[in-house]
C-alpha positions, 0 to 999 in steps of 0.5 A: 500500500505504502509503495502505491501511495508513494508512486501516486505522489511521485506521479502527481509531482511529475505531472505538476512539474511538467505543467509548470514547465509547459506554462513557462514555455507558453509564456516565453513564446507569448513574449 
């Protein structure tokens, strides 16, 4: 169970980071 939870948390974190990077890229392109 713990392993699964940790994995889910990691995936969420990765998704968040990817989203942030994408937003930054979009902002850069807009400027």
